[in-house]
MMTF fields as JSON, N, C-alpha, C and O atoms, coordinates in Angstrom:
{
  "mmtfVersion": "1.0.0",
  "mmtfProducer": "UNKNOWN",
  "numBonds": 471,
  "numAtoms": 472,
  "numGroups": 118,
  "numChains": 1,
  "numModels": 1,
  "chainsPerModel": [1],
  "groupsPerChain": [118],
  "chainIdList": ["A"],
  "bondAtomList": [4, 2, 8, 6, 12, 10, 16, 14, 20, 18, 24, 22, 28, 26, 32, 30, 36, 34, 40, 38, 44, 42, 48, 46, 52, 50, 56, 54, 60, 58, 64, 62, 68, 66, 72, 70, 76, 74, 80, 78, 84, 82, 88, 86, 92, 90, 96, 94, 100, 98, 104, 102, 108, 106, 112, 110, 116, 114, 120, 118, 124, 122, 128, 126, 132, 130, 136, 134, 140, 138, 144, 142, 148, 146, 152, 150, 156, 154, 160, 158, 164, 162, 168, 166, 172, 170, 176, 174, 180, 178, 184, 182, 188, 186, 192, 190, 196, 194, 200, 198, 204, 202, 208, 206, 212, 210, 216, 214, 220, 218, 224, 222, 228, 226, 232, 230, 236, 234, 240, 238, 244, 242, 248, 246, 252, 250, 256, 254, 260, 258, 264, 262, 268, 266, 272, 270, 276, 274, 280, 278, 284, 282, 288, 286, 292, 290, 296, 294, 300, 298, 304, 302, 308, 306, 312, 310, 316, 314, 320, 318, 324, 322, 328, 326, 332, 330, 336, 334, 340, 338, 344, 342, 348, 346, 352, 350, 356, 354, 360, 358, 364, 362, 368, 366, 372, 370, 376, 374, 380, 378, 384, 382, 388, 386, 392, 390, 396, 394, 400, 398, 404, 402, 408, 406, 412, 410, 416, 414, 420, 418, 424, 422, 428, 426, 432, 430, 436, 434, 440, 438, 444, 442, 448, 446, 452, 450, 456, 454, 460, 458, 464, 462, 468, 466],
  "bondOrderList": [1, 1, 1, 1, 1, 1, 1, 1, 1, 1, 1, 1, 1, 1, 1, 1, 1, 1, 1, 1, 1, 1, 1, 1, 1, 1, 1, 1, 1, 1, 1, 1, 1, 1, 1, 1, 1, 1, 1, 1, 1, 1, 1, 1, 1, 1, 1, 1, 1, 1, 1, 1, 1, 1, 1, 1, 1, 1, 1, 1, 1, 1, 1, 1, 1, 1, 1, 1, 1, 1, 1, 1, 1, 1, 1, 1, 1, 1, 1, 1, 1, 1, 1, 1, 1, 1, 1, 1, 1, 1, 1, 1, 1, 1, 1, 1, 1, 1, 1, 1, 1, 1, 1, 1, 1, 1, 1, 1, 1, 1, 1, 1, 1, 1, 1, 1, 1],
  "groupList": [{"groupName": "MET", "atomNameList": ["N", "CA", "C", "O"], "elementList": ["N", "C", "C", "O"], "formalChargeList": [0, 0, 0, 0], "bondAtomList": [1, 0, 2, 1, 3, 2], "bondOrderList": [1, 1, 2], "singleLetterCode": "M", "chemCompType": "L-PEPTIDE LINKING"}, {"groupName": "ALA", "atomNameList": ["N", "CA", "C", "O"], "elementList": ["N", "C", "C", "O"], "formalChargeList": [0, 0, 0, 0], "bondAtomList": [1, 0, 2, 1, 3, 2], "bondOrderList": [1, 1, 2], "singleLetterCode": "A", "chemCompType": "L-PEPTIDE LINKING"}, {"groupName": "ASP", "atomNameList": ["N", "CA", "C", "O"], "elementList": ["N", "C", "C", "O"], "formalChargeList": [0, 0, 0, 0], "bondAtomList": [1, 0, 2, 1, 3, 2], "bondOrderList": [1, 1, 2], "singleLetterCode": "D", "chemCompType": "L-PEPTIDE LINKING"}, {"groupName": "THR", "atomNameList": ["N", "CA", "C", "O"], "elementList": ["N", "C", "C", "O"], "formalChargeList": [0, 0, 0, 0], "bondAtomList": [1, 0, 2, 1, 3, 2], "bondOrderList": [1, 1, 2], "singleLetterCode": "T", "chemCompType": "L-PEPTIDE LINKING"}, {"groupName": "ILE", "atomNameList": ["N", "CA", "C", "O"], "elementList": ["N", "C", "C", "O"], "formalChargeList": [0, 0, 0, 0], "bondAtomList": [1, 0, 2, 1, 3, 2], "bondOrderList": [1, 1, 2], "singleLetterCode": "I", "chemCompType": "L-PEPTIDE LINKING"}, {"groupName": "VAL", "atomNameList": ["N", "CA", "C", "O"], "elementList": ["N", "C", "C", "O"], "formalChargeList": [0, 0, 0, 0], "bondAtomList": [1, 0, 2, 1, 3, 2], "bondOrderList": [1, 1, 2], "singleLetterCode": "V", "chemCompType": "L-PEPTIDE LINKING"}, {"groupName": "ARG", "atomNameList": ["N", "CA", "C", "O"], "elementList": ["N", "C", "C", "O"], "formalChargeList": [0, 0, 0, 0], "bondAtomList": [1, 0, 2, 1, 3, 2], "bondOrderList": [1, 1, 2], "singleLetterCode": "R", "chemCompType": "L-PEPTIDE LINKING"}, {"groupName": "GLU", "atomNameList": ["N", "CA", "C", "O"], "elementList": ["N", "C", "C", "O"], "formalChargeList": [0, 0, 0, 0], "bondAtomList": [1, 0, 2, 1, 3, 2], "bondOrderList": [1, 1, 2], "singleLetterCode": "E", "chemCompType": "L-PEPTIDE LINKING"}, {"groupName": "TYR", "atomNameList": ["N", "CA", "C", "O"], "elementList": ["N", "C", "C", "O"], "formalChargeList": [0, 0, 0, 0], "bondAtomList": [1, 0, 2, 1, 3, 2], "bondOrderList": [1, 1, 2], "singleLetterCode": "Y", "chemCompType": "L-PEPTIDE LINKING"}, {"groupName": "GLY", "atomNameList": ["N", "CA", "C", "O"], "elementList": ["N", "C", "C", "O"], "formalChargeList": [0, 0, 0, 0], "bondAtomList": [1, 0, 2, 1, 3, 2], "bondOrderList": [1, 1, 2], "singleLetterCode": "G", "chemCompType": "PEPTIDE LINKING"}, {"groupName": "GLN", "atomNameList": ["N", "CA", "C", "O"], "elementList": ["N", "C", "C", "O"], "formalChargeList": [0, 0, 0, 0], "bondAtomList": [1, 0, 2, 1, 3, 2], "bondOrderList": [1, 1, 2], "singleLetterCode": "Q", "chemCompType": "L-PEPTIDE LINKING"}, {"groupName": "PHE", "atomNameList": ["N", "CA", "C", "O"], "elementList": ["N", "C", "C", "O"], "formalChargeList": [0, 0, 0, 0], "bondAtomList": [1, 0, 2, 1, 3, 2], "bondOrderList": [1, 1, 2], "singleLetterCode": "F", "chemCompType": "L-PEPTIDE LINKING"}, {"groupName": "SER", "atomNameList": ["N", "CA", "C", "O"], "elementList": ["N", "C", "C", "O"], "formalChargeList": [0, 0, 0, 0], "bondAtomList": [1, 0, 2, 1, 3, 2], "bondOrderList": [1, 1, 2], "singleLetterCode": "S", "chemCompType": "L-PEPTIDE LINKING"}, {"groupName": "PRO", "atomNameList": ["N", "CA", "C", "O"], "elementList": ["N", "C", "C", "O"], "formalChargeList": [0, 0, 0, 0], "bondAtomList": [1, 0, 2, 1, 3, 2], "bondOrderList": [1, 1, 2], "singleLetterCode": "P", "chemCompType": "L-PEPTIDE LINKING"}, {"groupName": "LEU", "atomNameList": ["N", "CA", "C", "O"], "elementList": ["N", "C", "C", "O"], "formalChargeList": [0, 0, 0, 0], "bondAtomList": [1, 0, 2, 1, 3, 2], "bondOrderList": [1, 1, 2], "singleLetterCode": "L", "chemCompType": "L-PEPTIDE LINKING"}, {"groupName": "HIS", "atomNameList": ["N", "CA", "C", "O"], "elementList": ["N", "C", "C", "O"], "formalChargeList": [0, 0, 0, 0], "bondAtomList": [1, 0, 2, 1, 3, 2], "bondOrderList": [1, 1, 2], "singleLetterCode": "H", "chemCompType": "L-PEPTIDE LINKING"}, {"groupName": "ASN", "atomNameList": ["N", "CA", "C", "O"], "elementList": ["N", "C", "C", "O"], "formalChargeList": [0, 0, 0, 0], "bondAtomList": [1, 0, 2, 1, 3, 2], "bondOrderList": [1, 1, 2], "singleLetterCode": "N", "chemCompType": "L-PEPTIDE LINKING"}, {"groupName": "CYS", "atomNameList": ["N", "CA", "C", "O"], "elementList": ["N", "C", "C", "O"], "formalChargeList": [0, 0, 0, 0], "bondAtomList": [1, 0, 2, 1, 3, 2], "bondOrderList": [1, 1, 2], "singleLetterCode": "C", "chemCompType": "L-PEPTIDE LINKING"}, {"groupName": "LYS", "atomNameList": ["N", "CA", "C", "O"], "elementList": ["N", "C", "C", "O"], "formalChargeList": [0, 0, 0, 0], "bondAtomList": [1, 0, 2, 1, 3, 2], "bondOrderList": [1, 1, 2], "singleLetterCode": "K", "chemCompType": "L-PEPTIDE LINKING"}],
  "groupTypeList": [0, 1, 2, 3, 4, 2, 5, 6, 7, 6, 3, 7, 6, 8, 5, 3, 6, 2, 9, 10, 4, 5, 11, 12, 5, 7, 9, 13, 14, 11, 11, 9, 1, 5, 7, 14, 11, 7, 15, 5, 14, 15, 15, 4, 15, 6, 7, 13, 16, 5, 11, 4, 11, 16, 11, 15, 6, 17, 13, 5, 4, 2, 5, 3, 1, 5, 7, 7, 14, 6, 6, 5, 5, 3, 7, 14, 18, 5, 1, 7, 6, 10, 5, 4, 11, 1, 15, 14, 12, 13, 12, 5, 6, 1, 3, 14, 12, 15, 8, 9, 14, 14, 2, 9, 4, 7, 3, 11, 7, 3, 3, 10, 7, 1, 4, 7, 1, 12],
  "groupIdList": [1, 2, 3, 4, 5, 6, 7, 8, 9, 10, 11, 12, 13, 14, 15, 16, 17, 18, 19, 20, 21, 22, 23, 24, 25, 26, 27, 28, 29, 30, 31, 32, 33, 34, 35, 36, 37, 38, 39, 40, 41, 42, 43, 44, 45, 46, 47, 48, 49, 50, 51, 52, 53, 54, 55, 56, 57, 58, 59, 60, 61, 62, 63, 64, 65, 66, 67, 68, 69, 70, 71, 72, 73, 74, 75, 76, 77, 78, 79, 80, 81, 82, 83, 84, 85, 86, 87, 88, 89, 90, 91, 92, 93, 94, 95, 96, 97, 98, 99, 100, 101, 102, 103, 104, 105, 106, 107, 108, 109, 110, 111, 112, 113, 114, 115, 116, 117, 118],
  "secStructList": [7, 7, 3, 3, 3, 3, 7, 1, 1, 7, 7, 7, 7, 7, 7, 7, 7, 6, 6, 3, 3, 3, 3, 3, 3, 3, 1, 7, 5, 7, 4, 4, 4, 2, 2, 2, 2, 2, 2, 2, 2, 2, 6, 6, 6, 1, 1, 7, 1, 3, 3, 3, 3, 3, 3, 3, 3, 7, 7, 7, 5, 7, 2, 2, 2, 2, 2, 2, 2, 2, 2, 2, 2, 2, 2, 2, 2, 2, 6, 6, 7, 3, 3, 3, 3, 3, 1, 7, 7, 2, 2, 2, 2, 2, 2, 2, 2, 2, 6, 6, 6, 6, 6, 6, 7, 3, 3, 3, 1, 1, 2, 2, 2, 2, 2, 2, 2, 7],
  "xCoordList": [-9.406, -10.296, -9.477, -8.431, -9.92, -9.205, -9.438, -10.476, -8.466, -8.522, -8.407, -7.953, -8.824, -8.539, -7.873, -8.4, -6.73, -5.962, -6.175, -6.068, -6.473, -6.633, -5.283, -4.911, -4.545, -3.219, -3.223, -2.179, -4.327, -4.444, -5.746, -6.05, -6.51, -7.692, -8.884, -9.688, -9.0, -10.164, -9.821, -8.817, -10.656, -10.454, -11.814, -12.807, -11.841, -13.062, -13.064, -12.008, -14.214, -14.326, -14.518, -15.308, -13.798, -13.881, -14.242, -13.859, -14.978, -15.27, -14.05, -13.75, -13.353, -12.14, -12.298, -13.21, -11.391, -11.366, -10.385, -9.532, -10.517, -9.533, -8.157, -8.004, -7.159, -5.806, -5.439, -4.361, -6.324, -6.055, -6.095, -6.839, -5.293, -5.362, -5.203, -4.387, -5.985, -5.954, -5.402, -5.918, -4.353, -3.791, -4.165, -3.74, -4.954, -5.351, -4.402, -4.213, -3.811, -2.897, -3.701, -4.274, -3.741, -4.549, -3.644, -2.921, -3.673, -2.898, -1.547, -1.171, -0.812, 0.51, 1.427, 1.366, 2.258, 3.143, 4.561, 5.256, 4.965, 6.284, 7.089, 6.755, 8.132, 9.031, 8.293, 8.716, 7.219, 6.466, 5.678, 4.832, 5.93, 5.187, 5.559, 5.024, 6.449, 6.894, 5.708, 5.719, 4.691, 3.498, 2.866, 2.525, 2.709, 2.137, 2.972, 2.433, 4.275, 5.137, 5.248, 5.44, 5.13, 5.112, 3.868, 3.945, 2.723, 1.491, 1.662, 1.24, 2.274, 2.462, 3.347, 2.997, 4.479, 5.418, 4.858, 5.244, 3.952, 3.286, 2.499, 2.354, 2.001, 1.16, 1.92, 1.321, 3.199, 3.931, 3.953, 3.986, 3.936, 4.009, 2.649, 2.568, 1.601, 0.262, -0.381, 0.293, -1.631, -2.401, -2.326, -2.205, -2.39, -2.54, -1.43, -0.244, -1.852, -0.924, -0.871, 0.068, -1.896, -2.012, -2.102, -2.985, -1.173, -1.145, -1.503, -0.757, -2.653, -3.125, -2.952, -3.479, -2.214, -2.021, -2.962, -2.831, -3.907, -4.886, -4.38, -4.34, -3.997, -3.457, -4.513, -4.17, -5.78, -6.875, -6.777, -7.047, -6.403, -6.342, -4.899, -4.622, -4.003, -2.595, -2.223, -1.966, -2.189, -1.921, -0.454, -0.156, 0.475, 1.902, 2.686, 2.22, 3.894, 4.806, 6.21, 6.589, 6.986, 8.349, 9.337, 8.977, 10.598, 11.607, 11.892, 12.179, 11.821, 12.056, 10.99, 11.307, 9.73, 8.641, 8.762, 8.443, 9.218, 9.427, 10.443, 10.239, 11.519, 12.541, 12.035, 12.372, 11.229, 10.633, 9.651, 9.608, 8.865, 7.931, 8.679, 8.245, 9.794, 10.619, 11.104, 11.099, 11.518, 11.982, 10.871, 11.094, 9.677, 8.537, 8.165, 7.93, 8.112, 7.781, 8.803, 8.433, 10.065, 11.115, 10.907, 11.015, 10.608, 10.377, 9.148, 9.151, 8.109, 6.904, 7.204, 6.758, 7.952, 8.276, 9.176, 9.014, 10.124, 10.973, 10.112, 10.398, 9.056, 8.13, 7.096, 6.139, 7.296, 6.429, 4.987, 4.04, 4.848, 3.533, 3.342, 4.3, 2.111, 1.781, 1.527, 0.835, 2.081, 1.915, 1.196, 1.572, 0.153, -0.647, -0.84, -1.074, -0.741, -1.042, -2.325, -2.537, -3.185, -4.448, -4.662, -4.13, -5.453, -5.852, -4.656, -4.624, -3.684, -2.513, -2.862, -3.331, -2.636, -2.827, -1.731, -0.714, -1.926, -0.872, 0.474, 1.519, 0.45, 1.684, 2.378, 3.587, 1.614, 2.19, 2.679, 3.759, 1.9, 2.311, 3.625, 4.523, 3.734, 4.949, 6.158, 7.239, 5.987, 7.09, 7.523, 8.715, 6.568, 6.9, 7.552, 8.481, 7.071, 7.645, 9.074, 9.973, 9.266, 10.583, 11.643, 12.785, 11.254, 12.192, 12.148, 12.75, 11.433, 11.43, 10.624, 10.774, 9.771, 9.023, 7.824, 7.276, 7.413, 6.284, 6.719, 5.878, 8.023, 8.524, 8.132, 8.512, 7.382, 6.989, 5.838, 5.566, 5.156, 4.004, 2.763, 2.756, 1.718, 0.445, -0.188, -0.128, -0.796, -1.525, -2.936, -3.164, -3.867, -5.265, -5.838, -5.39, -6.824, -7.466, -8.222, -8.227, -8.856, -9.614, -9.187, -8.643, -9.444, -9.125, -10.013, -9.546, -11.261, -12.163, -11.689, -11.783, -11.181, -10.618, -9.412, -9.236, -8.591, -7.42, -7.853, -7.26, -8.87, -9.372, -9.916, -9.625, -10.694, -11.307, -10.28, -10.485, -9.174, -8.173, -7.17, -6.496, -7.069, -6.04, -6.61, -5.875],
  "yCoordList": [14.98, 13.867, 12.612, 12.431, 11.754, 10.522, 9.472, 9.461, 8.6, 7.555, 6.192, 6.067, 5.168, 3.794, 3.165, 3.234, 2.558, 1.977, 0.476, -0.179, -0.077, -1.511, -2.056, -1.911, -2.68, -3.172, -4.654, -5.197, -5.297, -6.687, -6.799, -5.917, -7.853, -8.083, -7.226, -6.843, -6.928, -6.158, -5.422, -5.712, -4.48, -3.741, -3.371, -3.303, -3.138, -2.672, -1.153, -0.525, -0.585, 0.875, 1.314, 0.736, 2.32, 2.856, 4.32, 5.013, 4.785, 6.206, 6.843, 6.586, 7.671, 8.286, 9.795, 10.368, 10.41, 11.862, 12.405, 11.675, 13.673, 14.282, 14.141, 14.232, 13.92, 13.782, 12.374, 12.156, 11.397, 9.999, 9.179, 9.497, 8.13, 7.178, 5.784, 5.571, 4.836, 3.462, 2.573, 2.57, 1.819, 0.829, -0.545, -0.932, -1.279, -2.626, -3.638, -3.677, -4.449, -5.486, -6.769, -7.273, -7.288, -8.469, -9.665, -9.701, -10.629, -11.845, -11.786, -10.761, -12.902, -12.961, -11.88, -11.58, -11.313, -10.242, -10.794, -10.951, -11.082, -11.641, -10.683, -9.503, -11.185, -10.379, -9.563, -8.45, -10.076, -9.385, -8.194, -7.674, -7.749, -6.649, -5.287, -4.269, -5.25, -3.984, -3.174, -1.945, -3.849, -3.167, -2.29, -1.135, -2.841, -2.086, -0.855, 0.241, -1.025, 0.064, 1.14, 2.314, 0.754, 1.749, 2.63, 3.842, 2.03, 2.803, 3.782, 4.935, 3.318, 4.166, 5.351, 6.493, 5.09, 6.172, 7.153, 8.322, 6.691, 7.584, 8.677, 9.788, 8.365, 9.295, 10.116, 10.964, 9.888, 10.491, 12.022, 12.674, 12.589, 14.05, 14.68, 15.858, 13.908, 14.433, 14.762, 14.801, 14.987, 15.465, 14.618, 15.193, 13.293, 12.529, 12.783, 12.787, 12.993, 13.119, 11.839, 11.616, 10.994, 9.759, 8.59, 8.547, 7.642, 6.445, 5.252, 4.89, 4.647, 3.504, 2.251, 2.165, 1.29, 0.019, -0.998, -1.331, -1.489, -2.469, -3.858, -4.203, -4.647, -5.983, -7.076, -8.236, -6.716, -7.639, -8.955, -10.017, -8.899, -10.111, -10.54, -11.173, -10.201, -10.559, -11.529, -11.095, -12.832, -13.806, -13.9, -14.227, -13.618, -13.735, -12.678, -12.143, -12.39, -11.459, -12.026, -12.505, -11.969, -12.496, -11.361, -10.186, -11.733, -10.748, -9.76, -8.594, -10.197, -9.282, -8.192, -7.019, -8.574, -7.593, -6.7, -5.513, -7.254, -6.443, -5.342, -4.193, -5.678, -4.675, -3.619, -2.443, -4.02, -3.043, -2.139, -0.93, -2.739, -1.962, -0.99, 0.148, -1.428, -0.551, 0.659, 1.785, 0.421, 1.506, 2.533, 3.742, 2.021, 2.909, 3.688, 4.895, 3.011, 3.668, 4.766, 5.855, 4.485, 5.479, 6.702, 7.837, 6.472, 7.588, 8.394, 9.621, 7.715, 8.423, 9.271, 10.415, 8.72, 9.476, 10.668, 11.734, 10.499, 11.625, 12.729, 13.914, 12.333, 13.296, 13.792, 14.476, 13.443, 13.86, 13.397, 14.134, 12.146, 11.526, 10.55, 9.932, 10.417, 9.46, 8.101, 8.008, 7.051, 5.691, 4.866, 4.871, 4.157, 3.336, 1.966, 1.865, 0.905, -0.445, -0.907, -0.663, -1.58, -2.091, -3.534, -3.979, -4.249, -5.629, -6.555, -7.361, -6.469, -7.346, -8.746, -8.893, -9.757, -11.132, -11.429, -10.736, -12.441, -12.791, -13.061, -12.664, -13.726, -14.041, -12.776, -12.616, -11.889, -10.646, -9.767, -9.182, -9.671, -8.871, -9.398, -8.62, -10.723, -11.32, -11.046, -10.734, -11.158, -10.914, -9.459, -9.169, -8.541, -7.114, -6.731, -5.924, -7.304, -7.038, -7.585, -6.916, -8.791, -9.425, -8.577, -8.492, -7.957, -7.134, -5.654, -4.818, -5.328, -3.974, -2.971, -1.764, -3.45, -2.517, -1.892, -0.899, -2.452, -1.869, -0.758, -0.054, -0.597, 0.453, 1.826, 2.197, 2.56, 3.909, 3.982, 5.049, 2.869, 2.862, 2.471, 1.475, 3.262, 2.934, 1.752, 1.646, 0.859, -0.261, -0.284, 0.097, -0.739, -0.829, -2.165, -2.748, -2.64, -3.911, -3.836, -4.802, -2.711, -2.566, -1.299, -0.369, -1.29, -0.126, 1.051, 2.189, 0.797, 1.874, 2.545, 3.766, 1.761, 2.336, 3.219, 4.284, 2.77, 3.574, 4.886, 5.931, 4.84, 6.052, 7.019, 8.214, 6.507, 7.369, 7.958, 9.058, 7.248, 7.708, 8.698, 9.416, 8.738, 9.595, 10.902, 11.731],
  "zCoordList": [-6.119, -5.88, -5.632, -6.255, -4.751, -4.422, -5.499, -6.16, -5.662, -6.668, -6.018, -4.88, -6.757, -6.394, -7.597, -8.707, -7.392, -8.476, -8.498, -7.461, -9.657, -9.831, -10.269, -11.434, -9.362, -9.694, -10.04, -10.401, -9.942, -10.378, -11.171, -11.973, -10.966, -11.775, -11.372, -12.221, -10.103, -9.654, -8.371, -7.72, -8.021, -6.783, -6.222, -6.946, -4.937, -4.303, -4.34, -4.419, -4.286, -4.25, -2.805, -2.059, -2.442, -1.094, -1.178, -2.121, -0.195, -0.089, 0.562, 1.728, -0.2, 0.302, 0.343, -0.253, 1.058, 1.155, 0.118, -0.387, -0.188, -1.06, -0.44, 0.778, -1.277, -0.784, -0.373, 0.18, -0.634, -0.317, -1.604, -2.531, -1.65, -2.751, -2.163, -1.266, -2.671, -2.187, -3.296, -4.414, -2.981, -3.883, -3.355, -2.267, -4.119, -3.715, -4.326, -5.541, -3.476, -3.917, -4.075, -3.109, -5.281, -5.589, -5.832, -6.828, -4.949, -5.121, -4.437, -3.867, -4.496, -3.866, -4.448, -5.64, -3.613, -4.036, -4.127, -3.124, -5.359, -5.61, -6.471, -6.582, -7.066, -7.881, -8.932, -9.244, -9.477, -10.511, -10.012, -10.738, -8.798, -8.2, -8.77, -8.331, -9.721, -10.289, -10.814, -10.742, -11.338, -11.847, -10.773, -11.029, -9.569, -8.456, -8.162, -8.013, -8.08, -7.677, -8.749, -8.432, -10.002, -11.076, -10.947, -11.151, -10.61, -10.396, -9.231, -9.312, -8.168, -6.989, -7.331, -7.037, -7.946, -8.25, -9.261, -9.274, -10.107, -11.059, -10.327, -10.838, -9.155, -8.395, -7.353, -6.692, -7.194, -6.08, -6.137, -5.093, -7.315, -7.431, -7.716, -8.062, -7.574, -7.783, -6.442, -5.412, -6.461, -5.316, -4.049, -2.967, -4.116, -2.874, -1.858, -2.187, -0.623, 0.489, 1.306, 2.069, 1.137, 1.902, 0.927, 0.071, 1.068, 0.239, 1.115, 2.025, 0.83, 1.601, 0.748, -0.361, 1.274, 0.591, 1.217, 2.395, 0.43, 0.877, 0.494, -0.687, 1.483, 1.25, 1.443, 1.673, 1.351, 1.655, 0.888, 1.45, -0.359, -1.181, -1.462, -2.481, -0.573, -0.714, 0.407, 1.53, 0.125, 1.184, 1.591, 2.74, 0.662, 0.963, 0.192, -0.814, 0.693, 0.035, 0.175, 1.244, -0.914, -0.815, -0.572, -0.634, -0.291, 0.1, -1.027, -0.757, -2.277, -3.396, -3.427, -3.622, -3.235, -3.202, -1.975, -2.044, -0.852, 0.353, 0.067, 0.46, -0.604, -0.904, -1.878, -1.74, -2.861, -3.779, -3.031, -3.261, -2.135, -1.339, -0.433, -0.252, 0.135, 0.975, 0.17, 0.668, -1.066, -1.937, -2.183, -2.12, -2.463, -2.714, -1.455, -1.52, -0.317, 0.948, 1.254, 1.692, 1.028, 1.263, 0.37, 0.834, -0.909, -1.825, -1.419, -1.508, -0.977, -0.523, 0.706, 0.797, 1.642, 2.857, 2.549, 3.143, 1.623, 1.209, 0.609, 0.783, -0.1, -0.697, 0.319, -0.044, 1.591, 2.692, 2.527, 2.801, 2.067, 1.944, 3.102, 3.565, 3.562, 4.615, 3.979, 2.965, 4.566, 4.068, 5.13, 6.302, 4.697, 5.602, 4.963, 3.759, 5.778, 5.323, 5.995, 7.182, 5.224, 5.768, 5.326, 4.309, 6.116, 5.796, 5.648, 4.718, 6.524, 6.442, 6.959, 8.087, 6.143, 6.615, 7.637, 7.671, 8.459, 9.426, 8.75, 9.267, 7.611, 6.896, 6.377, 6.542, 5.756, 5.229, 6.376, 6.292, 7.436, 8.604, 9.181, 9.502, 9.311, 9.874, 8.982, 9.484, 7.672, 6.746, 6.786, 6.882, 6.714, 6.745, 8.073, 8.103, 9.153, 10.466, 10.562, 11.072, 10.073, 10.105, 9.397, 9.848, 8.292, 7.523, 7.909, 7.235, 8.997, 9.529, 8.739, 8.931, 7.851, 7.008, 7.72, 7.241, 8.843, 9.572, 10.523, 11.082, 10.706, 11.59, 11.046, 9.935, 11.828, 11.436, 10.452, 9.901, 10.22, 9.308, 10.091, 10.814, 9.937, 10.58, 9.871, 8.646, 10.649, 10.068, 10.652, 11.801, 9.83, 10.244, 9.801, 8.815, 10.531, 10.207, 8.887, 8.124, 8.609, 7.368, 6.641, 7.237, 5.359, 4.55, 4.932, 4.968, 5.211, 5.598, 6.893, 7.023, 7.851, 9.082, 8.76, 9.353, 7.825, 7.436, 6.801, 7.068, 5.972, 5.325, 6.369, 6.327, 7.29, 8.298, 9.259, 9.772, 9.515, 10.476, 9.882, 10.62, 8.567, 7.958, 7.458, 6.922]
}
């Protein structure tokens, strides 16, 4: 069964398919993002084959969080998991693009589109 992880104060519920998990990023993503990544790595060896990161409520991301996110994405790909980013603000998209983190990762305007496409 698919899960939704609350990594900040609240999360939206999405209708997901089996083998999918949605991580909602709530608020700016700075050095303290370790909490999010610990949740992700906890699930890496479980059922989900598709990891969708919902950045809907994430207005900015700093370079430290980008590097932590890169580490998690690399581990997911080594484990042959699909990684998808959704709801990227212009600022977050520009930062991730600048540091090459969008290379080889599907992005979608909405989380529901990401769920339906994967």
